[in-house]
N, C-alpha and C positions, 0 to 999 in steps of 0.2 A: 684900657688895657688891650693889647693886641693878643694874637692867637698864641704866641709862644709863652706869654706871661700866664695865660689861663691854663695851659697844659702843665706848666711848672707848678702852678698853684695846686692843680689836681693831684699831680704827682707827690706834692709835698703832704697833702692830706691823706693819701693812701700810700702806705709803705710799698716799695717795689716788690717785695717778696709775696706780700698779700695780693697784689695784682696779678702776679704770675700764678699764684695759687688758685685764685677765682678763675683765671682763664684757663687752667688746667682742669679744674672742676666742671667748667663748661664744656670742655672738650670731652671730658669723661661722661658727662651726662649725654652729650650728643652721640658718642660711641655707644653708650649703653642703649640709647634711643634706637640707633641704626642697628645694633645687634637684635634688639627686641623685634623691630620691624622685620629684620631678615629671618628671625626665628618664627615670627607669626606668618610670614610668607612661606617658609619652608613647611610649617604644620599645615597651612592652606594647601599648598601644593600636594603634600602627602595626602590629606583628606580628598582632594580632587582625585588623585590617582586611586586611592582605595575605592571611591565612589564609582569610578569608571570601571574598575575591576569587578566590582559587584553588579554593576549594570550588565556587564558583558556576561558574567555568570548567569545572571537571571535571564537574559535573552537566549542564552545557549539552552538553559534548562527549559525554558518555555517552548523554544523550538522542538527540543527532544521530546517534550510532552505532547505537543501537536503531532509530531510524526508517529509517536506511540498510539495516540487516539486514532489516527487515520489507519494505521496498520492492523490495530485490533478490530476497527470497524470493518475493514476489508476482509479480515480473516473470519469474522462473524457472518458476513454476508456470504462468503464462499462456503461456510460451514452450513448455513441455512439451505443454500442451493443444492448442496450435495448431501444433506443430512440423511436423506433416506436412500442414498445410493446402495447400501448394503440390502435393504429390504427389497429394492427394485430389482437388484440382481437375483436375489432369491425367488421373486415372483416371474421372472423372464421365462424360465422353463415351464411354468405353469401356463403362461400364454402360449408357448409353442406347443404344449400339449392340447390346449382348447383348439388351435388351429388344425392340428392332426385330426383331433376328434371330430370337428366340423367337416373336415374333408371326407371322412369315412362315413359319418352319419348322413351326409347329403346323398350317398349312394343308396341308402335305406329308404323304404316306402313310408316310414313313420315321419311325416312332415311335423308333427306336433313336437316330437323329441328334438328335431332339428331347430325349431323355433325357440324351444326352451334353452337348449345349450348355447344357441347364438345369443340369445338374450343376456345370459349369464357372461358369456365371453365379451360381449359389447360393454356391459357394465363395469367388468373388470378394467377393460381397456380405457374406458372414459374416465374411471377413477384414478388411474395411473397417469393418464394424459393431463388431468387437472392438477396433479402433484408435479408436473414438469417433465414427464417422460414423453419423448418424441420418437417415432420410428424413423430410422434413416432409410430413405427411399432408394432401392436399388433393384433394377429390373434388367431383363436380358436386353443387350444392346447398349447399355450405358457404358460409357468410358470407365475403365478401371483406374482408380485413384489409390495409390498405396498408403496415403494418409488416412483415408476413410475406410477403405475395404480390406479384407482379410483374405487373400488368395489361398484356397486350400489346395488347389491343384491347377494344372494347365493341360488342356487338351487340344488337339488339332481343331482349329476353327472350321465349322461346316461351310462357310463361305468367306470370302475375302472381306466383306464388311465387318464380320465379328473378330478379326484378327486384332488382339490387344483389347478386346471389349469383354464385358461380362456375358457368359453363356448361360449360367444358372446361378440362382441364388439358393444356397443350401440352408443357411441360417439368417433370420432378420437382425439388423443391427439397430441399437437404440442410443439416443443421447438423452442426458439428464441436464437440462438447462443448455449450456454450450459444451459440456464436457461429453465425449463419447464413452459409454460405459461397456458397450458391447459392439464390436465392429461386425458388420455383415460379412458372413462367410461366403465367398463366391468361387465359381469356376471360371477361369479366364481362358480364352482362346489364343492359340499361338500360331 
């Protein structure tokens, strides 16, 4: 038998309509399979997109939380540095009074009184210094700095060297940490 005879024999065994039906079912099955694969790919792509969105949301939330932690830590550190600012400001006039008292008592003949008041004054200054209070050094002849000093008046300079410089310090200035809590009040020569 040749090839033609074989195909005729097969065709005779399977009716033509049934052959087309089976071929159509195979194509339908292939189409269904392709649709299912496309649907699976579509679901997989959607899940990947959702996962990426959630990852992005998580990373943003994590970064925001880290920034929050850094900000609150910085605020807390700043608060600790300046927590005593109000009490320090309230004690500064007392320190000024001690300085004036020491100046007047030094004129007295009672040296024991001077030693006692000086001891109390030094103890107060050292205690405040240990809490972060620092005196801003300003003396006659220093250059005037508007950022640091507070000029209360200007007077003619006694000599040319003091022109634009500090002539007198009326009130001491203080810093708490890096922050100036009271600027030194000075007289400037013009």
